C-alpha positions as CSV (number, residue, x, y, z in Angstrom):
1,M,-139.2,-253.1,121.4
2,G,-139.0,-249.4,122.3
3,E,-135.8,-247.4,122.9
4,E,-136.5,-247.4,126.7
5,D,-136.7,-251.2,126.7
6,R,-133.4,-251.6,124.9
7,M,-131.8,-249.1,127.3
8,E,-133.2,-250.9,130.3
9,K,-131.8,-254.2,129.0
10,R,-128.4,-252.7,128.4
11,H,-128.5,-251.2,131.9
12,H,-129.3,-254.5,133.5
13,A,-126.7,-256.3,131.3
14,S,-123.9,-253.9,132.3
15,E,-124.8,-254.4,136.0
16,R,-124.7,-258.2,135.5
17,F,-121.3,-257.9,133.9
18,I,-120.0,-255.7,136.7
19,R,-121.3,-258.2,139.4
20,K,-119.6,-261.1,137.6
21,L,-116.4,-259.1,137.3
22,E,-116.5,-258.3,141.1
23,D,-117.1,-262.0,141.8
24,G,-114.2,-262.9,139.5
25,E,-111.9,-260.4,141.1
26,R,-112.7,-261.9,144.5
27,R,-111.9,-265.4,143.2
28,L,-108.6,-264.1,141.6
29,T,-107.7,-262.5,144.9
30,G,-108.5,-265.8,146.6
31,G,-105.8,-267.5,144.5
32,L,-107.7,-268.9,141.5
33,T,-106.4,-268.5,138.0
34,V,-108.3,-266.5,135.4
35,E,-109.3,-269.8,133.7
36,E,-110.6,-271.3,137.0
37,A,-112.5,-268.1,137.9
38,C,-114.0,-268.1,134.4
39,T,-115.1,-271.7,134.9
40,H,-117.0,-270.6,138.0
41,L,-118.5,-267.6,136.3
42,E,-119.4,-269.8,133.2
43,I,-117.7,-267.5,130.8
44,T,-114.6,-267.8,128.6
45,P,-111.3,-266.1,129.4
46,S,-111.6,-263.9,126.3
47,T,-115.1,-262.8,127.6
48,W,-113.5,-262.0,131.0
49,F,-110.8,-259.8,129.4
50,G,-113.3,-258.1,127.2
51,W,-115.6,-257.3,130.1
52,H,-112.6,-256.3,132.2
53,N,-111.6,-253.8,129.6
54,D,-115.1,-252.4,129.2
55,F,-116.4,-252.5,132.8
56,G,-113.5,-253.5,135.1
57,G,-111.4,-251.7,137.7
58,P,-112.2,-248.2,138.8
59,R,-114.4,-247.8,135.7
60,A,-116.9,-250.2,137.2
61,E,-117.6,-247.8,140.1
62,E,-117.7,-244.9,137.6
63,A,-120.2,-246.8,135.4
64,K,-122.4,-247.5,138.4
65,R,-122.3,-243.9,139.5
66,L,-123.0,-242.7,136.0
67,K,-126.1,-244.9,135.9
68,E,-127.3,-243.5,139.2
69,L,-126.7,-239.9,138.0
70,E,-128.6,-240.6,134.7
71,K,-131.5,-242.0,136.7
72,E,-131.6,-238.9,139.0
73,N,-131.3,-236.6,136.0
74,G,-134.3,-238.2,134.4
75,R,-136.3,-237.9,137.7
76,L,-135.4,-234.2,138.0
77,K,-136.3,-233.5,134.3
78,R,-139.7,-235.1,134.9
79,I,-140.3,-232.9,138.0
80,I,-139.4,-229.7,136.0
81,V,-141.8,-230.7,133.1
82,D,-144.6,-231.5,135.6
83,R,-144.2,-228.3,137.6
84,A,-143.5,-225.7,134.8
85,P,-147.1,-224.9,134.1
86,A,-147.8,-224.1,137.7
87,V,-144.7,-221.9,138.0
88,N,-145.8,-220.0,134.9
89,R,-149.2,-219.4,136.4
90,F,-147.6,-218.0,139.6
91,K,-145.4,-215.7,137.4
92,K,-148.5,-214.4,135.6
93,V,-150.2,-213.7,138.9
94,A,-147.0,-211.9,140.2
95,G,-146.8,-209.9,137.0
96,E,-143.6,-211.5,135.7
97,T,-143.1,-212.7,132.1
98,P,-143.7,-216.5,132.2
99,D,-141.1,-218.8,130.7
100,P,-142.1,-220.6,127.4
101,E,-143.8,-223.9,128.1
102,P,-141.3,-226.8,128.1
103,P,-141.8,-229.6,125.6
104,T,-144.4,-232.1,126.8
105,G,-142.3,-235.2,125.9
106,R,-140.5,-236.9,128.7
107,G,-136.8,-237.4,128.1
């Protein structure tokens, strides 16, 4: 399994944890106890508190935003790598010193 596959699984896993936490928070707000909410979520209370410490509260929104920014950053990096050769050709035509070619790997 490649690094991208592991990252993708972790990404999906954290989203799943956050969705369950949001569902649990709604249940707690609705008057259920942590134990009752955990029964509905099919997790243990210790798992709930662990996830809550890792992904809960305002950090959940921050984690979601971070994932979105990482995805956008990767997309922009790919655009730069794909367009750099054309930009250098234009610079040569214009008489400017072209930039060194970027690495060909995608990252």
